C-alpha positions as a printed Julia matrix, in Angstrom:
81×3 Matrix{Float64}:
   3.33  -14.61   -5.91
   3.34  -11.85   -8.53
   2.53  -14.3   -11.33
  -0.44  -15.63   -9.34
  -1.67  -12.1    -8.68
  -1.41  -11.15  -12.36
  -3.26  -14.34  -13.33
  -6.11  -13.66  -10.88
  -6.41  -10.02  -11.92
  -6.54  -11.01  -15.58
  -9.46  -13.33  -14.78
 -11.16  -11.08  -12.21
 -13.93   -9.75  -14.44
 -14.88  -13.24  -15.6
 -14.89  -14.5   -12.01
 -17.07  -11.63  -10.8
 -19.48  -12.18  -13.71
 -19.7   -15.86  -12.76
 -20.4   -14.94   -9.12
 -23.18  -12.58  -10.22
 -24.64  -15.29  -12.44
 -24.7   -17.79   -9.56
 -26.38  -15.21   -7.31
 -28.96  -14.52  -10.01
 -29.84  -18.2   -10.32
 -30.12  -18.55   -6.54
 -32.15  -15.33   -6.32
 -29.72  -13.84   -3.8
 -30.23  -10.15   -4.55
 -28.11   -8.67   -1.74
 -25.21  -10.96   -2.55
 -25.51  -10.11   -6.26
 -25.42   -6.4    -5.45
 -22.32   -6.95   -3.3
 -20.67   -8.83   -6.18
 -21.5    -5.98   -8.58
 -20.03   -3.45   -6.18
 -16.94   -5.59   -5.69
 -16.52   -5.82   -9.46
 -16.62   -2.03   -9.67
 -13.9    -1.77   -7.04
 -11.72   -4.29   -8.9
 -12.21   -2.42  -12.19
 -11.41    0.94  -10.59
  -8.46   -0.51   -8.59
  -9.94    0.67   -5.27
 -10.14   -1.0    -1.9
 -13.58   -1.73   -0.47
 -12.76    0.54    2.49
 -12.22    3.5     0.11
 -14.95    6.04   -0.43
 -17.02    5.46   -3.57
 -16.17    9.05   -4.49
 -12.66    7.78   -5.31
 -14.17    5.97   -8.32
 -14.87    9.3   -10.03
 -12.39   10.33  -12.74
  -9.63   12.69  -11.58
 -10.78   12.36   -7.94
  -7.78   12.11   -5.62
  -7.37   12.14   -1.86
  -7.14   15.94   -2.06
 -10.53   16.29   -3.79
 -12.03   13.72   -1.43
 -10.86   15.7     1.6
 -12.27   18.9     0.09
 -15.63   17.21   -0.63
 -15.86   15.77    2.87
 -14.89   19.05    4.54
 -17.31   21.0     2.36
 -20.2    18.82    3.49
 -19.16   18.75    7.16
 -17.92   15.14    6.88
 -21.4    13.74    6.2
 -20.67   12.71    2.61
 -18.96    9.35    2.31
 -20.54    7.96   -0.88
 -21.54    9.18   -4.32
 -25.22    8.67   -3.44
 -25.03   11.07   -0.51
 -22.96   13.68   -2.41
């Protein structure tokens, strides 16, 4: 199991690039954007359910809680922050 996981993670960027290329050729913009976002999550080692703020350098759960509390829990993404 661990060997398979390591193999897939070592090839993840190439696989995501291939998915984006297929979407580009099929003119599937929304799917391409989802693939790009997924690639960012894989690169940053985040789950898709995590806030995009967690992709910022030195941003931990503590800083995320502070950011959300400071904005009255309306900020869930980098765009809204």
